C-alpha positions as CSV (number, residue, x, y, z in Angstrom):
1,X,-22.5,12.8,22.8
2,X,-25.5,10.5,23.0
3,X,-23.6,7.2,23.9
4,X,-20.2,6.1,25.1
5,X,-18.3,3.1,23.7
6,X,-15.9,1.6,26.2
7,X,-13.3,-1.0,25.0
8,X,-11.6,-2.9,27.9
9,X,-8.2,-4.0,26.9
10,X,-8.8,-4.3,23.1
11,X,-6.4,-6.7,21.4
12,X,-7.0,-6.3,17.6
13,X,-6.1,-3.0,16.0
14,X,-8.4,-3.4,13.0
15,X,-11.4,-3.9,15.3
16,X,-10.4,-0.8,17.3
17,X,-9.9,1.2,14.2
18,X,-13.3,0.2,12.8
19,X,-15.0,1.0,16.2
20,X,-13.3,4.4,16.1
21,X,-14.9,5.1,12.7
22,X,-18.2,3.9,14.1
23,X,-17.8,6.2,17.2
24,X,-17.3,9.2,14.9
25,X,-20.1,8.2,12.5
26,X,-22.6,7.7,15.4
27,X,-21.6,10.7,17.4
28,X,-20.4,8.5,20.2
29,X,-17.4,9.1,22.6
30,X,-14.8,6.3,22.6
31,X,-13.1,5.2,25.8
32,X,-10.0,2.9,25.5
33,X,-8.8,1.0,28.6
34,X,-5.2,-0.2,28.7
35,X,-3.4,-2.5,28.3
36,X,-3.9,-2.8,24.5
37,X,-2.8,-5.7,22.4
38,X,-1.2,-3.2,20.0
39,X,0.3,0.3,19.9
40,X,-1.9,3.2,19.1
41,X,0.5,4.1,16.3
42,X,-0.1,0.7,14.7
43,X,-0.6,1.0,11.0
44,X,-3.5,-1.5,11.0
45,X,-5.4,0.7,13.5
46,X,-4.8,3.8,11.4
47,X,-5.8,2.0,8.2
48,X,-9.0,0.7,9.7
49,X,-9.8,4.1,11.2
50,X,-8.6,5.8,7.9
51,X,-7.9,9.5,8.4
52,X,-10.8,9.8,10.8
53,X,-8.9,9.0,14.0
54,X,-7.8,12.7,14.5
55,X,-11.5,13.7,14.6
56,X,-12.5,11.2,17.3
57,X,-13.8,12.2,20.7
58,X,-11.6,9.7,22.7
59,X,-10.4,9.1,26.3
60,X,-7.6,6.8,27.3
61,X,-7.3,5.0,30.7
62,X,-4.2,3.3,32.1
63,X,-6.3,0.5,33.5
64,X,-9.8,-0.6,34.5
65,X,-9.5,0.8,38.0
66,X,-8.8,4.3,36.7
67,X,-11.8,4.0,34.3
68,X,-14.1,3.1,37.2
69,X,-12.7,5.7,39.5
70,X,-13.2,8.5,36.9
71,X,-16.6,7.3,35.8
72,X,-18.0,5.9,39.0
73,X,-21.2,8.0,38.8
74,X,-22.1,7.1,35.2
75,X,-24.8,4.8,34.1
76,X,-23.4,1.7,32.4
77,X,-24.5,-1.4,30.5
78,X,-22.0,-4.3,30.1
79,X,-22.0,-6.5,27.0
80,X,-21.2,-10.2,27.7
81,X,-22.2,-13.6,26.3
82,X,-22.9,-14.4,30.0
83,X,-25.7,-11.8,30.1
84,X,-29.3,-13.0,30.6
85,X,-31.0,-9.9,29.1
86,X,-30.9,-9.0,25.4
87,X,-29.2,-5.9,24.0
88,X,-32.6,-4.4,23.0
89,X,-33.6,-4.4,26.7
90,X,-30.8,-2.0,27.7
91,X,-32.3,1.2,29.2
92,X,-30.7,3.5,26.6
93,X,-30.3,7.1,27.6
94,X,-28.0,9.9,26.6
95,X,-24.5,9.5,28.0
96,X,-24.9,5.8,28.7
97,X,-21.6,3.9,28.8
98,X,-21.7,0.6,26.8
99,X,-18.8,-1.5,28.0
100,X,-17.2,-4.3,25.9
101,X,-14.5,-6.7,26.8
102,X,-11.5,-7.9,24.9
103,X,-11.8,-10.1,21.8
104,X,-10.3,-13.3,23.2
105,X,-12.2,-13.6,26.6
106,X,-14.7,-10.7,26.9
107,X,-15.0,-8.8,30.2
108,X,-13.1,-9.8,33.2
109,X,-14.9,-12.3,35.5
110,X,-14.9,-9.7,38.3
111,X,-16.9,-7.3,36.2
112,X,-19.4,-9.9,35.1
113,X,-19.9,-10.8,38.8
114,X,-20.0,-7.3,40.1
115,X,-22.4,-6.0,37.5
116,X,-24.4,-9.2,36.8
117,X,-27.7,-7.2,36.8
118,X,-26.3,-4.9,34.1
119,X,-25.1,-7.6,31.7
120,X,-26.6,-7.8,28.3
121,X,-26.0,-10.0,25.3
122,X,-26.7,-10.0,21.6
123,X,-28.6,-13.2,20.9
124,X,-27.0,-15.8,18.6
125,X,-29.2,-18.1,16.6
126,X,-26.7,-20.9,15.9
127,X,-25.0,-23.3,18.3
128,X,-21.9,-23.2,16.0
129,X,-20.8,-19.8,17.1
130,X,-19.7,-18.5,20.5
131,X,-19.6,-14.8,19.8
132,X,-19.7,-12.0,17.2
133,X,-16.7,-10.0,16.1
134,X,-16.2,-7.1,18.5
135,X,-16.6,-4.4,15.9
136,X,-19.9,-6.0,14.8
137,X,-21.2,-6.3,18.3
138,X,-20.4,-2.7,19.1
139,X,-22.2,-1.6,15.8
140,X,-25.3,-3.6,16.6
141,X,-25.5,-2.2,20.1
142,X,-24.8,1.4,19.2
143,X,-27.4,1.5,16.4
144,X,-30.0,-0.2,18.6
145,X,-29.4,2.5,21.2
146,X,-29.6,5.3,18.6
147,X,-32.8,3.9,17.3
148,X,-34.3,3.7,20.7
149,X,-33.1,7.2,21.7
150,X,-34.6,8.6,18.4
151,X,-38.0,7.2,19.5
152,X,-38.0,8.8,22.9
């Protein structure tokens, strides 16, 4: 798998379902970190993911500590509106983990502080918006990464 999509405590089943479709379509591995704001059996998740969910390459974690314990040696980039660097400046490489926070508040403050030099943001060109929809943000970042990897 060229890239890994990590959702930390996703809250909206439709977003997670759409991101699952994106993971499959982009050849990415999906990592879901609990707690979720929905049940994996939620009909909205399945509807957004259509019948693709069974084909996903996916890993579930009980909490963020378990995620970091298992993946401590992996290269990661963290997506946050608090990042100084832009998403196109991520040093994309095969097996990179792209970590996204929950829809309502983003990544936990402790992650933003611990990994401040690995925070990236998608630029917004209007002062009337705080952030993008999570599924859109993941799509933008994944396809930027695939584009850059194709050029290497």
